[in-house]
N, C-alpha and C positions, 0 to 999 in steps of 0.2 A: 926535182922531179915535179910536176903537176899532176895532182892525182883526182880522178873524179869515183864516182861511186853509185851503184844502183843494187839492188837486191830481189832476190826470189827467184825460184822455179814455178813459182805459181801467181804471181802479182806482177802490175805493171810498176816499173821502177823508175827512178830517176837518174840522170845522167849530167851531172853539173861539174865544172872546174871549180877545182878549191882556191886556185889563186889566177891570175892571169898574167903574161908575158908582156912587157911593153914594145918589145921589138920582134921582128922577123925572126923565123926559125923553127924546129921542131922541137915538140915536147911528147914523152910517153904519157898517157893515160892508163891509169889501172883502173880497175872495176870490177865490182860483183855483177856481173850482168843479170838482168832479168829479161825474160822473154813476155811480152804482153798477151794478156787474157783477154778473149773477146767475148761480151754478154750474150748468152744464147738468143736472146730476143733481137740482137742485131742480125742475126744469121737465121732469122726467122723460126726459130725453133719455140714451142710451147712451154713456158715455166711449169713444172710441176713440183709436188713438195712430197717428200724429199727424194731429189733426182740430182748427183753429182753431173750427170751429163749435161743437164739444163743448167748447172751452175757455171761452166765456163769451158772453152775449149782454148789448147794451148798448144804451141809450136814446141817442137822438139827444142832441148836445150844443149846439152854437151854430151857430143859421142866423140871419143877419142881414136880416131883412125878408123878401122873396122868397126860397125856396132856388134859388140857381144852380148848385147840382150837377147836374153832366150826364156822361155817358160821355165818356171820353177822345176828342178830335176826331181827326180820320183825320191832320192834320199832325203829329200828336205820336204817330202809331203805332211802336211799339216802344220807348217809355219803360216800358210796361208788364214789360217783360222785364228792366228794371232795378232792380226792387223786389217785395217780398211781404211776407207776415205773418209777425211774430215771435210765437212762442204757446207757453204752458206749459199743460198740460191740468191738471198738479197745483196749480199755483196760480190756476187758473181766469183766466188774463188773454192777452190778445191786442191787438196794437200793430202799427202800419205800420213798416216798415225798409226802407231803401234802398241799393244797391250803391256803394261808394266805391271799391273796388279789388277784383281777381278772386275774393279772399277776405276781404274786410272788408265790413260793412255798417254803417250809421249808423242811430240811434234815438234815443230818449229814455232817459236813465237811469232814470227811475221804473218804465219797463216792465220792467226787469229788477230793479231792486233794492227797488221800493217806496217808501214815505217814512218818514221818520224816526219813529219807534216802533213800525215794523211789522216783522213777521217776512218777511226777504227770502227767494225762492224759491230752489229750487235749481237753479243757474245750468246743470248738466249736463243738465237737464229741458226747456231750449229747443229748439224747431226755428224753422227759417228755411224758407218755402216760398216760393221765387222765383216769380213771375207765378202766383199762386196761382187766377188764373180760368182758366187754359188749360194753363200748362206743369206746376203744382205739383212743382217741382224741389227736394226735400228736402234739408235740410244741418243737422247738429248743430254745436254751438261748439267748436272746437278744444280738445281734451283733455278730453272729455266722459267717454271711458273710462278715463282716467288720474288722475282727481284733479286734471289741471292747467287746467280751465275757467276757474276766475276770474282767472288772469293773462293771460288771451286776452280781457278785457274792461277797456276803458279808459274812464273816464267821468270828469265835471266833478263828480259827488257820488254817494255811494252811501247817504247818508240826506239824502234831500231836506227842508229844512225847510217844515214847515207853518203856521208862525207867522212874522209879518215879524220881521226881514228875508226875505221869499222868497227862495230861490235857484235862481229858475226858469230863470235865465240860465246856470245850470250845470247844467242838466237836458238834457244830451247823453251817448250812449255810442257806443263804437266796439267792433265786435265782430268777432274774427277767428274765421272758419268753419273747420272741419274739412276743406272740400275747396273749390275754386275752382267755386263754384257761380253767380259773376257772370260767365261766360264770353262773354254776349251783349251786353256794354258795361255801363259805370258812368256814374254821375254827374259830371260835372266840380264842382270846389268853388270858388266865386269868393267869397273873403274881401271884405267889405264893412261898413262902420260902419254902426251904426243910422241914423244920418240920411241917408248914401247911398242905403239901400234904401228909406227914405221918399221921397227926390227921384224915384227910378225909380218908385215906385208912383203918383206923380202923374200920369206918363206912360203908367199902364197897363200895365207891362211885368212886373207881379210877379202870380203864381199858384200855384195848390198843386194837387197830384195827391196822391191817398190811398185807403186803403181806409177804408171807413165800413160799421159792421154795419146801419146801417138804409138801407143804398143797394145795391139790383141784385145781392143774393146774392153779395157779395166781387167785384164787378168794380171795376175803379180807376176812381174818380172825379174830375171836373177841376172846379175853381171858381175862378172869375173873374166880375168883377173883385175884386181884393183891396187893399183901402188899408191900409198901414202908416202911423201916425201916432202922435203923443203926445197931443193932446188930443183929446177925445171929448165928445159931447153933455152926457152927464151926469158925466162925469170929467175934470178937466183935468190935466196933467202935474205939477204942485205937489202933486196930492192924492195923484196913483199914484205917485211915484218913491219917498217914503219906505217904500212896501211892499215894495221889492225890494231885494235885493243884486246889485251890480253892475249897475245899471239900464241903462249903457252899451250892454252887450250884450243887451238885451232887445229885441224886438220886438212890439209890439201891432199885430194885424192883424184884419181882418174876413172872410178867407177862411171860409166857411161848412164846417162840421167835424161829424161824428158819431162815434160811439163806434167805439174803436179806431184813430180819425186820428191820436193821439199817435206821434211818433218819423217823420212824413211831411214831404217836403221842401217847402219855400218855394222857388221857383224864378224866376229872371229869364229874360225872352225876349231873346235876343242873335242877332246873324246866323249864327252859327255852332252854335246850338242852345242849349237852355235849360242853364243851369247852376244849382247849388245856393246860395242865401244864407243859408237858415235851416232851421231845425227845428221844427215845430209843438209845443207840449208841453201846453198847458191853455186854460181859458178864463177871464177875469177876469170878475167880477161884483161889484155892491154893492148892498146893500139896508138900509133903514132898520128899526131895530129899537127898541122900547120899553124902556126899564131900569128897574126900581124896585129899590132897596136891594140893587144889584149883581146883580140876576136880569134874564134876558130875559123879559119877560113878554108880547110879541107880536112876530111878525116880519112884516114887508112882503113881498110878491113881490119878489124879487132882479131887477134891472137887468143884463142882460148888457153887459158896456163893450165888451169885445173879445177875443179871441184871443190868446194869448201865443205866443210863439217865442222860439228863442235864436239868434245870429247863427252863423255856421260860423267867423267869427273866433276863437271859443273854443275850437274843436277842429281846426283845418287844419294848425297846427304839430304837433299831437299826431298826427295821421293820417300825415303824412310819415314821423314816426318809426316809428309803430307798421308801415308797409308796410315799412321795412327791417328791422326787428328780426327776431332768431330767439329766439321765446319760451322758456324755459326749462320743463322739466318740473316737474312737483312732486316731491319726494323728495330725492334727494341732491343735486342741482344747486341746489335752493332753499335748502337747508341750508347748503351752501357759500356762498350769497349772505349769507344770514342771518348766518352766522359773520364773513365779510368786513366787512360793515355794522357788527357789533357791536366791531369790532376798532378800527374807526376812530370809533367813538362816537357811530354814528347810529341803532343799532338795540338796543332794550332788552328786547324779546321774547324769546318761545322760540323755541329752534331747532327748530321742528316741519316744515320743509319746505312748508309751505302758505303762499299768498300771502293777505295780509289787508292791512286799512289802515295797521297798524304797519309791515309791509313797503313797501309803497308809499310811506309818508310817509319812511321811511329811505331808498330808492333816490332819490327826489327830493331829500333833503337831500345826499347822496352828488354828484348832478349838479350842484346848486348851489355846492357846494365846490369842485367842478371847473371852475366857470364854464360849465357847460352848462344848455341848456334843459331846465326839469324836465319829466319824462314819468312817472315812476314806472312805466316799463315793467320787467317781471323779464325780460331778456334777457342771451344770452351775449354781447354786448358790454357792457353792464353788469359782467359777473362777470369778464371780462377786464380791464376798466379797473381793478375792483378789485385783482386778482392783481398788476396791474402797480404799483398804489397801494401796497401793502403789499412791493413788490420781490420778488415771484416771477415765474417764467416759465411756470409750468405749475400748471394747477389741483388740486394734491396738495399736500399738508402735514400736520403732526402736528395741527394742530387739526381738519383735515377728517377724519382717520382715526380720531379720538375720538368723531365725532359717533352720536348715539344711531341705534340699529337701527330703520329703519321698514319698516312692511308692504309686501311686495312688491304692486307694481302689478298688477292684471288686465290681460291683453292686450286689446287694442282689439276691441270688438264690431264683426263684419262687419253693413252692413245688407243 
């Protein structure tokens, strides 16, 4: 079977054939479909900051049969205080995000990094607006003014694959904010296996709340009932499974979604209140295409199979670590971390004081060497462990005094 892919509810995606067929015939194309965003400037709108309306306009994504999206029921009043919009006017993107700690939100990774092959937005340009409908309580990502915003974002991937094996099950991100904007409550996390979530959905306990660009001018929408299953009318699990990496953490669901719903929580109803079991990230579609001499000569209308999500099993332990961590600033502390990682053979990149994929991978290798769970977090705790491992008792050494001089970071800007 030929497979193609594209991702997100809030970003323009790619649809490409994985391999060609040399003879005439039909092929089934599987995809996580993206619906294109339109820059506000192209529509004659003035860009303002901060404003998710100016960030993007998004088409509806996936409604299964009748549109079941309604305003948040009174029994869930207050949940809108635990979520908001994550947006970046410079990159023309907007997604949903939700509070998981007083200063930490969760969302989809592609909302921040886009997909493999695309240029990622500047992380320091993101805003989070809690309860956008009424409160509009804005916050920036921690470190936005000092160059250390990247180490305040922890994600399952920074280059989401758009060809099989699609790593939608890694499409999650945790973001530390510059201030504790989630002071009115957070969503509890309930790590559950995919088959456990499927069982709960059979008893009608799974639902979704989200922002949608096409719903009620940025009011929180409630979607129920939501089916979580493996097999669907037009595609069985045996067909779907090979298209995904780590399919054990994948949730295929039928909660109705609209543009900007990437990053929204999938919830389970419990006596003590709703808890998060997954994060909505995209839409899975299949279509037939006619191939001749390796070229697509005709495309039939795509069948929407289900929306895709990732279980919070994939991030729950990282969240616990992020809550405890004291994140390093860029510059000298990060240089010292890189020097220590290089001395132990975990890092081969430049000593530049910045946090990137190489530094993160080196931290994970060091944590694994210590028998710790890998987090990749650039924290004071990791730096202290490095110093102890190298037989030092304080973060000064000849190696660190010979570090290259970096530009002085500007003082934080006041809002």
